[in-house]
Residue frames as qw, qx, qy, qz and C-alpha x, y, z in Angstrom:
[[0.002, 0.889, 0.458, -0.001, -0.01, 0.01, 0.00],
 [0.303, -0.786, 0.103, 0.529, 2.85, 2.41, 0.82],
 [0.393, -0.106, 0.603, 0.686, 4.43, 1.75, -2.57],
 [0.177, 0.636, 0.670, 0.340, 1.08, 2.46, -4.27],
 [0.163, -0.929, -0.247, 0.222, 0.72, 5.73, -2.28],
 [0.403, -0.564, 0.322, 0.645, 4.32, 6.74, -3.10],
 [0.342, 0.181, 0.670, 0.634, 3.73, 6.12, -6.82],
 [0.057, 0.806, 0.566, 0.162, 0.47, 8.08, -6.73],
 [0.266, -0.871, -0.047, 0.411, 2.22, 11.00, -5.02],
 [0.421, -0.302, 0.490, 0.700, 5.02, 10.93, -7.58],
 [0.261, 0.440, 0.684, 0.519, 2.53, 11.05, -10.43],
 [0.090, -0.884, -0.416, -0.192, 0.73, 13.98, -8.82],
 [0.584, -0.408, -0.128, 0.690, 3.83, 15.63, -7.42],
 [0.245, 0.175, 0.262, 0.917, 3.92, 18.37, -10.04],
 [0.273, -0.650, -0.483, -0.519, 0.30, 19.27, -9.43],
 [0.601, -0.680, -0.347, 0.235, 0.85, 19.41, -5.68],
 [0.512, -0.225, 0.012, 0.829, 3.97, 21.53, -6.08],
 [0.053, 0.404, 0.372, 0.834, 2.03, 23.93, -8.35],
 [0.449, -0.728, -0.460, -0.238, -0.73, 24.14, -5.72],
 [0.625, -0.529, -0.216, 0.532, 1.86, 24.92, -3.04],
 [0.358, 0.051, 0.182, 0.914, 3.39, 27.62, -5.25],
 [0.159, -0.579, -0.448, -0.662, -0.07, 29.14, -5.87],
 [0.568, -0.706, -0.416, 0.071, -0.88, 29.02, -2.18],
 [0.581, -0.354, -0.104, 0.726, 2.40, 30.71, -1.24],
 [0.176, 0.286, 0.297, 0.894, 1.80, 33.48, -3.76],
 [0.359, -0.658, -0.438, -0.496, -1.72, 34.09, -2.44],
 [0.663, -0.584, -0.372, 0.283, -0.62, 33.81, 1.20],
 [0.481, -0.101, -0.033, 0.870, 2.03, 36.49, 0.70],
 [0.023, -0.391, -0.319, -0.863, -0.63, 38.92, -0.62],
 [0.460, -0.668, -0.578, -0.087, -2.90, 38.58, 2.44],
 [0.023, 0.560, -0.314, 0.766, -3.01, 41.18, 5.20],
 [0.261, -0.739, 0.599, 0.164, -1.35, 40.03, 7.45],
 [0.569, 0.442, -0.651, -0.238, 0.63, 37.69, 5.22],
 [0.947, -0.243, 0.133, -0.163, 0.41, 33.99, 6.03],
 [0.397, -0.567, 0.687, 0.223, 3.50, 31.88, 6.45],
 [0.606, 0.423, -0.541, -0.402, 4.51, 30.00, 3.31],
 [0.888, -0.183, 0.397, -0.142, 4.33, 26.20, 3.24],
 [0.075, 0.583, -0.750, -0.303, 6.96, 23.90, 1.78],
 [0.777, 0.171, -0.515, -0.320, 6.74, 20.64, -0.14],
 [0.354, 0.196, -0.837, 0.369, 8.73, 18.89, 2.63],
 [0.300, -0.041, 0.562, -0.770, 6.16, 19.90, 5.24],
 [0.746, 0.155, -0.058, -0.645, 3.25, 18.69, 3.11],
 [0.675, 0.267, -0.674, -0.140, 4.90, 15.40, 2.18],
 [0.234, 0.121, -0.848, 0.459, 5.26, 14.45, 5.88],
 [0.521, -0.124, 0.246, -0.808, 1.61, 15.08, 6.80],
 [0.013, 0.002, -1.000, 0.008, -0.05, 11.87, 7.90],
 [0.015, 0.600, 0.792, -0.112, -3.57, 13.03, 8.52],
 [0.113, 0.710, 0.359, 0.596, -5.68, 15.99, 7.40],
 [0.467, -0.852, -0.235, 0.037, -5.88, 17.31, 10.97],
 [0.669, -0.397, 0.100, 0.620, -2.10, 17.88, 10.94],
 [0.409, 0.466, 0.339, 0.708, -2.37, 20.29, 7.98],
 [0.237, -0.435, -0.350, 0.795, -1.93, 23.68, 9.67],
 [0.046, -0.121, -0.393, -0.910, -3.45, 25.56, 6.71],
 [0.389, -0.476, -0.674, -0.409, -6.87, 24.37, 7.88],
 [0.384, -0.351, -0.634, 0.572, -6.52, 25.61, 11.46],
 [0.026, -0.391, -0.211, 0.895, -7.48, 29.24, 10.88],
 [0.090, -0.246, -0.678, -0.687, -10.40, 28.80, 8.56],
 [0.486, -0.304, -0.059, -0.818, -14.08, 29.67, 9.05],
 [0.910, -0.277, -0.153, -0.269, -14.75, 26.15, 10.25],
 [0.149, -0.673, 0.694, -0.210, -12.16, 25.32, 12.87],
 [0.763, 0.114, -0.616, -0.163, -11.31, 21.63, 12.43],
 [0.102, 0.251, -0.792, 0.548, -10.29, 21.31, 16.06],
 [0.554, -0.013, 0.390, -0.735, -14.00, 21.07, 16.83],
 [0.774, 0.194, -0.443, -0.407, -14.49, 18.13, 14.47],
 [0.875, -0.366, 0.268, -0.168, -14.61, 14.69, 16.13],
 [0.929, 0.277, -0.019, 0.246, -12.06, 13.23, 13.71],
 [0.280, 0.796, -0.335, 0.420, -9.45, 15.76, 14.79],
 [0.576, -0.637, 0.437, -0.268, -8.99, 14.12, 18.19],
 [0.191, 0.491, -0.846, -0.075, -6.23, 11.47, 18.18],
 [0.372, -0.021, 0.877, -0.303, -8.21, 8.85, 20.12],
 [0.664, 0.490, 0.354, -0.441, -11.16, 9.10, 17.74],
 [0.470, 0.658, -0.493, -0.321, -8.88, 8.99, 14.70],
 [0.020, -0.350, 0.935, -0.049, -7.30, 5.83, 16.02],
 [0.522, 0.214, 0.721, -0.402, -10.74, 4.34, 16.68],
 [0.648, 0.612, -0.023, -0.453, -11.79, 5.16, 13.08],
 [0.302, 0.563, -0.747, -0.183, -8.66, 3.40, 11.77],
 [0.222, -0.128, 0.941, -0.223, -9.40, 0.34, 13.88],
 [0.622, 0.394, 0.457, -0.500, -13.02, 0.32, 12.72],
 [0.582, 0.633, -0.333, -0.387, -11.90, 0.37, 9.10],
 [0.121, 0.420, -0.899, -0.020, -9.47, -2.50, 9.75],
 [0.429, 0.096, 0.820, -0.366, -12.26, -4.56, 11.35],
 [0.660, 0.546, 0.143, -0.496, -14.54, -3.86, 8.36],
 [0.456, 0.607, -0.598, -0.255, -11.79, -4.92, 5.94],
 [0.129, -0.258, 0.944, -0.162, -11.18, -8.07, 8.03],
 [0.599, 0.290, 0.609, -0.431, -14.86, -9.02, 7.81],
 [0.633, 0.642, -0.172, -0.398, -14.73, -8.51, 4.04],
 [0.219, 0.540, -0.809, -0.076, -11.63, -10.68, 3.84],
 [0.387, -0.039, 0.871, -0.300, -13.33, -13.44, 5.87],
 [0.691, 0.488, 0.293, -0.445, -16.26, -13.33, 3.42],
 [0.521, 0.661, -0.470, -0.265, -13.84, -13.65, 0.47],
 [0.055, -0.387, 0.915, -0.102, -12.10, -16.55, 2.22],
 [0.606, 0.179, 0.669, -0.392, -15.45, -18.37, 2.64],
 [0.702, 0.613, -0.033, -0.360, -16.07, -18.01, -1.09],
 [0.311, 0.635, -0.702, -0.088, -12.56, -19.24, -1.89],
 [0.342, -0.206, 0.882, -0.250, -13.02, -22.26, 0.41],
 [0.722, 0.375, 0.431, -0.390, -16.26, -23.17, -1.36],
 [0.607, 0.693, -0.301, -0.246, -14.59, -22.87, -4.76],
 [0.054, 0.539, -0.838, 0.055, -11.64, -24.99, -3.58],
 [0.541, 0.001, 0.776, -0.325, -13.95, -27.66, -2.24],
 [0.749, 0.535, 0.189, -0.343, -15.85, -27.75, -5.53],
 [0.432, 0.703, -0.544, -0.151, -12.60, -27.95, -7.50],
 [0.179, -0.362, 0.902, -0.150, -11.36, -30.85, -5.35],
 [0.658, 0.229, 0.622, -0.358, -14.72, -32.65, -5.70],
 [0.686, 0.654, -0.063, -0.314, -14.73, -32.12, -9.48],
 [0.229, 0.643, -0.729, -0.054, -11.14, -33.30, -9.78],
 [0.411, -0.175, 0.859, -0.252, -11.98, -36.41, -7.77],
 [0.743, 0.424, 0.397, -0.334, -14.92, -37.18, -10.10],
 [0.521, 0.739, -0.360, -0.230, -12.64, -36.60, -13.07],
 [0.046, -0.512, 0.856, -0.051, -10.04, -39.03, -11.73],
 [0.595, 0.082, 0.740, -0.302, -12.75, -41.64, -11.13],
 [0.716, 0.611, 0.100, -0.323, -13.97, -41.27, -14.71],
 [0.364, 0.711, -0.590, -0.117, -10.42, -41.59, -16.12],
 [0.243, -0.354, 0.887, -0.168, -9.63, -44.64, -13.94],
 [0.692, 0.242, 0.604, -0.313, -12.83, -46.41, -14.90]]
């Protein structure tokens, strides 16, 4: 998954850098000017709540439930449990297919031997 994310970031890297450049230009023109952001800072952000640009907006994200670390961790665990249930369902289907394949192969061997 990390490799996939890294590749996706590389393919969109130019667009992200252009967005950073546009933001820095606009931030410098504000009164008072906002601090510029760098590509290095953005590339190390792990969750949207860590993105300081969103802290001083009309809708303060600190009030959002997902901005609290404990609740973010709970959401991650919930998603993992959901994916695990989906994987169990896929395993049940694979087991049924394997059983059918073994049964069919056994019938085929019996036909060939007879």
